[in-house]
C-alpha positions in Angstrom: 12.9 18.7 2.2 9.8 18.9 4.2 7.3 19.2 1.5 8.9 16.0 -0.5 8.1 14.2 2.8 4.8 16.0 3.4 3.4 15.1 0.0 4.7 11.6 0.3 2.9 11.2 3.1 -0.4 12.6 1.5 -0.1 10.6 -1.1 0.3 7.7 1.2 -2.8 8.6 3.0 -4.5 8.5 -0.6 -3.3 5.1 -1.1 -4.6 3.9 2.5 -8.0 5.6 1.5 -8.2 3.6 -1.6 -6.8 0.5 0.0 -9.7 0.6 2.8 -12.2 1.3 0.0 -11.3 -1.4 -2.0 -11.6 -4.1 1.0 -14.8 -2.7 2.2 -16.6 -2.7 -0.9 -14.8 -4.1 -3.8 -13.8 -0.6 -5.4 -10.9 -0.3 -7.6 -9.8 2.9 -9.3 -11.2 3.3 -12.7 -8.0 2.7 -14.8 -7.0 -0.3 -13.0 -10.6 -1.6 -12.7 -10.4 -4.1 -15.8 -7.1 -5.7 -15.0 -8.3 -6.4 -11.1 -9.9 -9.3 -10.4 -9.3 -9.7 -6.5 -10.1 -6.4 -5.2 -10.0 -7.2 -1.6 -6.3 -8.2 -2.3 -5.7 -5.3 -4.1 -6.9 -3.2 -1.3 -4.5 -4.8 1.2 -1.8 -4.0 -1.1 -2.7 -0.4 -1.7 -3.0 -0.2 2.1 0.5 -1.7 3.1 2.4 0.6 0.5 0.1 3.8 1.5 1.1 3.0 5.2 4.7 2.7 4.6 4.9 5.8 3.1 2.9 7.3 5.8 5.4 5.6 8.5 8.7 6.8 6.8 7.1 10.3 7.1 6.1 9.8 10.6 9.9 8.9 11.3 11.0 12.0 9.6 9.0 14.4 11.4 9.8 12.6 14.8 6.1 12.1 15.5 7.2 8.3 16.7 10.4 7.6 18.1 12.8 6.7 15.1 14.0 3.0 15.6 17.5 2.1 14.5 18.2 2.7 10.6 18.6 -1.1 10.2 15.0 -1.7 11.5 13.7 1.3 9.4 15.3 0.3 6.1 14.3 -3.6 6.3 11.0 -3.1 8.3 9.5 -0.6 5.5 11.2 -2.4 2.3 9.7 -5.5 3.8 6.1 -3.7 3.9 6.2 -2.1 0.6 7.7 -5.1 -1.5 4.7 -7.0 0.4 2.3 -4.6 -0.6 3.8 -4.6 -4.2 3.2 -8.6 -4.6 0.1 -8.3 -3.2 -0.9 -5.7 -5.9 0.5 -8.1 -8.7 -1.4 -11.4 -7.1 -4.7 -9.2 -7.2 -4.1 -8.8 -11.1 -3.8 -12.6 -11.6 -6.6 -14.3 -13.1 -8.4 -17.3 -11.3 -8.3 -20.6 -12.9 -11.1 -21.7 -14.9 -11.0 -25.0 -13.4 -14.4 -26.5 -11.9 -14.2 -29.1 -8.8 
């Protein structure tokens, strides 16, 4: 079971690295570069989703004290869904209306 959690943490760290790179430089992964119109929002969403995977791994390996299961469940789900919403918002096209 440890290798499953460890690989999830590794993928979470990769998502955090992509999120930081996207927030700082505006870079996006090549296969999503066309659809992302707001790279900074995309980076924040990737950062939140990657941090959720890392936090769950830290709880599993007892690196940080484990909170109650309700707080762990609802807190990590809130982070994951907010990151997913931000990834969706980053792909919305800006309005063409000029003021």
